[in-house]
C-alpha positions as CSV (number, residue, x, y, z in Angstrom):
1,M,-0.2,0.0,0.0
2,S,2.8,2.4,0.7
3,E,4.0,2.1,-2.9
4,D,0.7,4.0,-3.9
5,L,1.6,7.4,-2.0
6,P,3.9,9.6,-3.6
7,D,7.6,9.6,-2.2
8,S,7.8,12.8,-0.2
9,T,11.7,12.8,-0.8
10,D,10.9,13.6,-4.6
11,K,12.4,17.0,-5.6
12,K,10.3,19.2,-8.0
13,R,11.8,20.0,-11.2
14,P,13.4,23.4,-11.7
15,V,11.4,26.1,-13.3
16,S,13.1,28.1,-16.2
17,E,13.2,31.8,-16.2
18,K,10.9,32.0,-19.4
19,E,8.2,29.6,-17.8
20,E,8.3,31.3,-14.7
21,K,7.6,34.7,-16.5
22,R,4.7,33.0,-18.5
23,L,3.1,31.6,-15.2
24,R,3.4,35.0,-13.4
25,E,1.7,36.9,-16.2
26,E,-0.9,34.1,-16.6
27,Y,-1.7,34.5,-13.1
28,G,-1.2,38.1,-12.7
29,L,1.3,38.1,-10.0
30,D,3.5,41.0,-11.2
31,N,0.2,43.3,-11.2
32,P,-0.2,45.5,-8.3
33,P,-3.3,44.5,-6.4
34,A,-6.5,46.5,-6.8
35,N,-7.3,48.6,-3.5
36,S,-10.4,46.9,-2.8
37,L,-11.4,49.7,-0.3
38,S,-11.1,52.7,-2.4
39,T,-13.3,50.4,-5.1
40,A,-15.9,49.7,-2.6
41,A,-16.1,53.3,-1.0
42,S,-16.3,54.8,-4.6
43,A,-19.4,52.6,-5.4
44,G,-20.8,53.5,-2.0
45,V,-20.6,57.2,-2.8
46,E,-21.9,56.3,-6.3
47,F,-25.1,54.5,-4.9
48,A,-25.8,57.2,-2.4
49,G,-25.4,60.0,-5.1
50,V,-27.9,58.3,-7.2
51,V,-30.3,57.6,-4.4
52,I,-30.0,61.6,-3.2
53,V,-30.8,62.7,-6.6
54,A,-33.5,60.3,-7.2
55,V,-35.3,61.5,-3.9
56,A,-34.7,65.3,-4.7
57,I,-36.5,64.7,-8.3
58,G,-39.2,62.5,-6.6
59,W,-39.9,65.2,-4.0
60,W,-40.1,68.0,-6.7
61,L,-42.2,65.9,-8.9
62,D,-44.6,65.2,-5.9
63,R,-45.0,69.1,-5.2
64,R,-45.4,69.8,-8.7
65,F,-48.0,67.2,-9.4
66,N,-49.5,67.1,-5.8
67,S,-48.8,63.4,-5.4
68,S,-47.0,63.3,-2.5
69,P,-45.3,60.9,-1.5
70,V,-45.9,58.4,-4.1
71,L,-43.3,59.7,-6.8
72,L,-40.6,60.4,-4.2
73,L,-41.1,56.6,-3.1
74,L,-41.2,55.0,-6.4
75,L,-38.1,56.6,-7.3
76,A,-36.2,56.2,-4.1
77,L,-37.0,52.6,-4.6
78,V,-36.1,52.2,-8.2
79,S,-32.9,54.3,-7.7
80,M,-31.7,51.8,-4.6
81,A,-32.5,48.8,-6.7
82,G,-30.6,50.0,-9.6
83,G,-27.6,51.6,-7.5
84,L,-27.3,48.3,-5.6
85,Y,-27.0,46.5,-8.9
86,R,-24.5,48.8,-10.4
87,M,-22.6,48.7,-6.9
88,I,-22.5,45.0,-6.7
89,R,-21.5,44.6,-10.4
90,K,-18.8,47.3,-10.1
91,V,-17.3,45.7,-6.8
92,L,-17.1,42.3,-8.4
93,R,-15.7,43.5,-11.8
94,E,-12.8,45.1,-9.8
95,G,-12.3,42.4,-7.3
96,S,-11.9,40.3,-10.3
97,K,-9.0,41.9,-11.8
98,A,-6.9,41.5,-8.4
């Protein structure tokens, strides 16, 4: 049974410089890591900005058409859903580059 197990004393073959360079490029080891904190922060600021603008537009439309608070709530919900979708996509896209 011990014949089926690999021998722990076996040495790995040396990797040539050309092969090491190819592997480092393939796996992105020479690329600086993306700053995930700044990516998440910018995505959060973008999300908040979209929601604030949508709420302001909804408030203005409700005052103009005397439909308070229907349009404000509708635009707030739609902007939150869209902003959350964009934020998740942005963080995942930037995270995959790291």
